[in-house]
N, C-alpha and C positions, 0 to 999 in steps of 0.2 A: 522364576523358572525359565530356563532357556527356551528359545523359540522351538516350534514343532514343525520344521520343514521335513518333507518325506525323505530326502537324502540323509539328513541328520539322524532320523529314526533308524534307517537301515544301518548306518555306521555304528550307532549305539548297539544294535543287535549283534553286529560282528565283534564289537569290543567285548560284549558279554560272552560270546562264544569262546574268545581267547581265555577268559577267566575260567570257564567251565572245562575247556580242553585241558588246562593246566591241572584240573582236579581229576583227570583220568576218564572223563565222560566221553562216550562215542558221539559221533555227529548226530545220530538219531536221538540220543538221550538229551544232549543239550538243546537241540531244536525243540524237543518236547517241553523242556523246562522253560524255554524262552517263548513258549506259547502261553503257558499257564500264568506266569508272573506278570507279564505285561497286560494280559487279559484282565486280571484282578485290578491292576492299577488303572486301566482305561475305564473299567466299570465304576471305580471310585471317582475318577475325573468327570465322567459323564453325569453321575448323580450330582456332583458339585456344581456343574455348569447348568444342567437342565432341571434338576430337582426331580420330582415325581417318584414313581415306584423304583425301588432299588433292584438292580439286576442280581446282585449278590447279597444274601441276607447278612445283617449285622452279626458279628461274631465269626463270620467266615470271609470277611471282606479285607480289603487292603489295610484299612486302619487297624484291624486286629493283628495283622502281621507286624505292623510298625510298633505295636505296643509290646512285642516280645523280643527276646534276645537269646543268644547262645542255644543251648539244648532245648529250651522252651520254644524257641522260634522253630526249630527243626520239627519238634513234635506237633506244634500247632499247624505248620504248613502241611505236614502229612495228614493231619486230621481234616483240614480244609479240602484237600484233594479227594480224600475218601468220602466225606460227606457230600460234597458237590457232585461227585461222580455217581453217587447212589440214586440221584433223582431221575424222574422220567420226563424231565423238562429239557430246555436248551442247555442248562448247566450240566445235566447228566450226559448230554452228547459231548460237550466240550471237555469235561473232566472224567468221562468214563474210562475206567481202568488206569487212571492217572496214579503215578507214584513219584515220591520225591527221590530223585536219583543223585542229588547233590550230597556228597558224603561228608563234607566238612561244614559244621554249623557256622563257623566264621565266614566261609565263602558264601553260604546262603545269605547270611546277614549283610555281607558286603554287597552282594548283587541287589538285594532288596533296598537297602538304605543308602548305599553310596552310588549305585548306578541307576536303578529304575526309578526310585522315588524322587530323585532330584530333577528329573526331566518331565516335561509335559508330553503326553502320548496321544492326546486327542487333537487331530488337525482342526484348525479353525474352520468354521462353517462360513461359506460365502453366501450371505443372505440374498445377494443379487441373483444367485442361481436358483433360489427358491422363489423369490418374488422380484423379477426384474424391475429396475427403476421405473416408477410410474404405474406399474401393474398393481391391481388390487383384487383380492378374492371377492367373488360375488356369489351370494346365496339367494336363490329365488324363493319367494314365499311358498311354504308347503313342500319344499324340496330338500332332500338331504344331500344333494350333489352340489359341488362347487365348481366354478370355472374362474379363470383369470382373465380380466379385461384390461387392455392398455389404458 
């Protein structure tokens, strides 16, 4: 997977905009779609890197999109947007009133599989920013608080 530097991520988004503009989408429409698709991809990457609880439930996640093609992909993407937008959680806020505005199933598949999926979208974490060299978290007996000592 190619590196994930911020400038490259921005350039990828502009490349996707060109593809969607060619499909007749307005600026607002393709900006909207380029929020939802990378969000799903980043949630998948985050789970792969960190494990733990999934942000997006199985069946509505990035991997479920990759498993579909053509009209099935278009229908599944629309279902994902509808289901995730119906919740009263963070996903409901992100996907509220979301609709698939990409009119051509082949373009949707191209965006998902040939543009978004082949790139890494999570920027690497600089662990030194979390725990500078030589610093260690300290917990005092009977306390729930932590502090970092050099």
